[in-house]
N, C-alpha and C positions, 0 to 999 in steps of 0.2 A: 561855718566856723572858720575863724581866721587862722587858728593854730590846729595842728593835728589832734584828733580826739585822744590819742594816747597820752599827750601832754596835759590836756585839760582834765583827764580822769585820774591822773597820777595821784596816789594816796598822799595825804598830808600827815598821817600818823601811822605808827607801826601796826596798830590794830587793824588798819584798813588794807594792809598788804596781803596778797595771796601767795601761798606757797612758802617755801623755806622754813617749814616747821622745825627742822633740826637746828636752826639758828635762832629763830625769833619767838618760839613759844615760851611761855613763862617757865623760868628755871633753866633755860638753855644758856650756854656760856656767853654768846654774843649779846643776847637780850639782857643778861645781868650786867655786862659791861656798859651797855647803852643806858640802862636804868641808873647806873652809878653816877653818871654825869662826867666821869673822868675818861675821856675818849683818847685811847692810844693811837699810834699810827696803825692804819689798817690796810690790808690788801684784800680786795674781793675778787675771787677767781671763779669763773663759770661762764656758761653760754650766754649769748645776748638775749635780751628781753625777759630776764627772770627777776629783776628788781634791784640790781646793783646800784644803778644811778638813783633810783627812787629812794633807797635806804640812805644813800649819801646825802641827798637833799633833806631828808627828814632829820638826820643827825645835825646837819648845818642849821636847820631851823630851830633846833632845840639847844643850840649853843650861843653864847654871847660873842663868839668870834666872827670875823668877817668871812664870808664864803666866796671862794674864788674857784673857778672851774676852767681847766685846760684839757685839751685833747692831744694825746701823744702823736696823732697823725699830722698835726699842723702847728703845734706849739714849738717854741724855741727857747734858748737860754735867756734871750732878751725878755721874754714873757715872764720867766721866773724872776729875773732881776727887777722887773717892774713891781711884782708882788712883794719882793723883799724890800724894795724902797718904801713901801707903804707901812712897814712894820714900825711900831712905836710912834705912829702919827695918829692924828684924830680919825683917820680912815680906819685904822686897825688897832685901837687902843688895847685890845685883849688878845691880839694875835690873829692868825689866819687859819681857817680850815681850807686846805687846798684839795680839791677833788681832781685827780689826774686820771682821766679816762683813757683806756688803751695804753697803759704805761709801757707795754712791750715794744712800742714804737719809739720810745725814748732811748737814745744810745747811752753808753756808759758815762760819758762826760756830762750829758744832760742830767742823768740821775745823780751823779756825784755832786752836782751843784746844789742839790737839796740837802745834803747830809748835815752841814753845820746847823741849819735852821730846824730840821726835824729833831736833831739831837738835843738842842737847847730848849725845845718846846715852843719856839716862837711860831713855827708852822706845824700844824697837825695834818699829816698826809693821809688821805683816803684815796688809794689807787685802785683801779679796776682793770681786769684783763680777761680776755677770753682764752689765753694761752697759759700753760703751766708756768706759774711765777718762778718756780725753782730752776727753770731753764732760761727765762727771759728777764728776770729782775736782778739787778746788781746785788751781790751778796751783802754789801754794807747796808743797803736799804732793807733787805729781807731780815737782817739781824736786828733791826730797829723797829720791825713791824710784826703784826700778828695776821696770819693768813686765814681767811675763812672761805670755804668752797660753797658756792651757790649751785643749786641743781635745777634741772628742768622742772617746770611746774606741772603738777598733775592735772588731768582734764577736769576733775571735780572742782579744784581750786580756780582754774581758768574760767569755768562756767559762771562762778560768782562775779568775776570781773566783766564777763561778756554781758550778763544781764544788767549789771550796773551801767555799762556803756550804753546799751539801748535805752535805758531809762533816762540817762543824761541827754541823749540825742532827742528823745521825745520831748523833754522839757525845753530844750534849746529851740527846737523847731516849732513848738506849739502844735504838734500834729500827733495823731495816734499811730503808733508803730506796732503792728501785730507780728510777733515772731513765732514761727512754729517751734515747738519744744525740740524736735529733732534737729532743726536748723541750728539752734544755739548749741546743742550738744556736739553737732558736727564741727562747728567752729572750734569748740573747746578741745576736741580730740584731734583735730586736723591741722594744728599749727605747731606741732613738734615741741610742745612745752614752752613756747615763746609767747608770753602774755602780750607783748607789744604787737606781735604779728596778728594775734587774735583780735586785738582791739582795732587794728588797722582794717582787718577783714570786716568787722562790724561797721566801720565807717564806709567802706566800699559798698557793702550790701545796702546801706541806706541810700547812698548817692546814686547807686545803679538801679534803684527801684522807683518807679514812677508813682506819684501821688494819685490815688484813685478814690473818689468818694470821700475825700478828707482823711485818708489813711494810707499807710504804706504796709504792704504785706510781704514779710521776709520769708521766703520759702526755702525748703531744703535744697531744691534744685538750683536756686540762685547761689547759695553759699557753697555748694559743691563746685559750681563753675568758678567761683572766686578762690577756692582753696586748693585747686589742682597743684599737686607737687609741693605745696607750701610746707608740708610736714617734714620735708627733707632738709635738715640742717647739715650742710656739708661744705667743708672747705679743704681743698686738696693740700693746702700748705699748713693747716692747723691741726690741733689736737683731735678734732672730730674725725678727721681722715684716719688717723692712726687708731682711734678708738673703734671705728667700724671695722678696720682690717683686723684688729686684735680680736674683736668679738666674732668675726667671720671664721677665723682659723680656730679659735677656741671652741666654737660651736661644732665645727667639723671634727675636731679632736675629741670632743665630748659625745660624738655620735648622736647629735640632735639635728636631724634634717630640717625640721620646721624652722628652728632658729637660724641655721646656716642659710636656708633659702631667703629668709627675711633680710639678712645682712647682704646677701648677694644682690637682692632687689635694690637695696639702698645704694649699692655701688653702681649697678647698671642703670638705674633710673636717673642717677646723677651723671651718667655718661662715662664713668670711670672703668672702662673695660680693661685697660692694662693692669691696674692694681688687682682686680678680681682674678685675672688669669695668673698673675705672678703668685699671689697668695695660695691659689688652688694647687699650683704645681709644687710649691714649698710644702704644703700640707700632705700631699700624696707621698712625697719622699720622706718627710720628717716624721709624720704621725701614723702612716700606714706601713710604709717601708717594706721590710722583709716579711711581714705577716701576709702580704699579698703583692709580691714584686711586680706582677703584670699590671698593677694599677698605674705605674709610672708611664709606660707608653700609652695606656688607654687615656689617661688624663691629658697627656701631651697631645694626643690626636684630637681630643675634644677642644683643647685650647687653640690648636691650629685651625680647627673648623670655625671656632668663634671669631678668631682674628680675620679669617678669610671672608666670612659672610658679613661681619660687622653687626652693629646694633640696628634694629632691635632683635634680629633673628639669633644673634649670638647668645641670647639668654637660653636657648633650647639646649645646645650641647653643654653649656656650662651648668645648667640645672641638672642634667643627667650626671655629669661628673661630680657635682657636689653631693647628690644623693648617694652615689656610689662610694665616695670617700666616707661619708657618714656611716654607711652600713657595712663597711669593710672592717675586718679585724685590725687591731692597732698594734704597732710595735715601734719603739724608738731606739731599739738596741744598737743599730748601726750609727745613728745620730749621736748617742751617748758615747759609743766607743771612739768615734772620731774626736769628740771634745776632750776625752781623757788623753788621747794620744797628743793632741795639740797642746794641752796643758803641760804635759811633760816637756815638750819643746820649749814652751815659754819659761819653764822653770830651769832650763839648761840641761835637761836630761836627754842626751842624744848619743854622743860617742861615735867613733868611727864605724863605717859600714863594714860588716864582716868581710874578710878577704875573699871568701868563697862567692860573695855576691857582687864584688867589684867588677867593673868593665875593664879588666886588665888581661892582656894576653902574653905578658912577658914579666920577668923579674929582674931587678937590678943585681949587680954583682954583690951588693952588700946583703942580699937576702939569703940567709943560710938554709931556708926551708922553701925551696922553689916549687912553684905550681899553685894553681888556683884552688884545686880540690873541690870544685863545685860538683854536686851530684844531681844528675838530670832525672827528675821525678818520673818522667814518662817511661823510663827504662825499668820501672819496678811495678809489681802487682798493684792494681788499683791506682796507678799513677801517683804514688806517694811513697816517700821514704823519709825517715827522721833527718832533720838538718836544722841548724840554727840560722834564723833569718834576722832576728832583732840584734842590735848592737849589744856588746858584752854587758854594758851597764844596765840594760833592760831585758836581758835574755829570758828572764822568768816572768816578765810582765804580762798581765792579761787585761786587754781592753774590751774585747767583745764577749758579751754574755748572751747566749741565745734567749730569745723571748719564749714565752709559754705557748705561742700559737703553733698550729700543726706544721706549718712550713718549716719554721726554724727548728722545731723539735725533730722533724724528719731529717733535716740536714745534720743535726747533732747526733742522732742515732746512727746515721750512716758513717760519719767520721769517727765516732767513738769506736765503732766496730773496726774500721780500717786501721785506726791508730792503736788498736789493742787496748782501749780504755775499758772495754766491757768484756 
């Protein structure tokens, strides 16, 4: 085959696409828009290999407008000017459908150059991005476009495309290709929801299998060899990075060790040891906190061990720490208390530090009430005595509320007794 199998097998109509049922099934919003024939400016947001380009090409095929395709990684304003120059000519009598792939790489000036033309309808923009468009796409473009999120394709849907690809290859080569059922399923589930990656694996499996007795036998062992680590979609600078970190901490916070270990494995198999360590330390302090204070030095020791031994052995102390965090009681009382205190500062609620707490050992002649009057708590029973510590404007403010766990309740019971609250 002179072109990649993924391009040759690309669907020519919506009904042949796999996945994206939330967008393309009958009655769904995007499907209704496409069936109406009135195509607005669109932004397709989602991971690679899930059908964004395919759908754009199908839309272009079904319109009477000229189809132009640019990629944000290498296109320039001169490319846009060239497209604009073709408007209202015999080349583009009905306007242009511009498919701008990876729009996040277009700077603000480049995106602004499109505004006039997408606003008057001479250019219909279909942009795609793997990053959150609300962070990377210029607001004026967003306000004139409708954003649709594409999702990773499920294994059952990818299996349809995999079988179709093997059939096409069989017809093209004029040979018999026998595929073990488990091999096709392995490809479908082992490519991280990326249809293009699955189809490329089909191509590699055929090319790497020798013809024997007029047929090629695609085995599970062969496709396992080809799909090693291919399920890991990971970009340290992109949304996927932050999605994994978010899922990692939320799984620990939610006390689910199985999910937390899954996301730890994603990070470590991709070689991202620093991010795993940082998030683990944050979770120990933020989500376990005072419910089990000793977890903080324990997790710190596990992280230090991991950084000392490096990968792959680092997985051992980190797995221990992750399971410990998941199974520990949870409290975010100190975390919430700090945020409340910080919010008061941001709102301008602070005031002078009480005279008793200031680092002063003398009074000016203008002070009619000389002396600091600080009371030293250690001179009193239980090392405590009543004294105002907050500024006057906040003196009755409460930030910290003890959690319901036994540690904080024990602290509370002790201090309630000392302070005479019980």
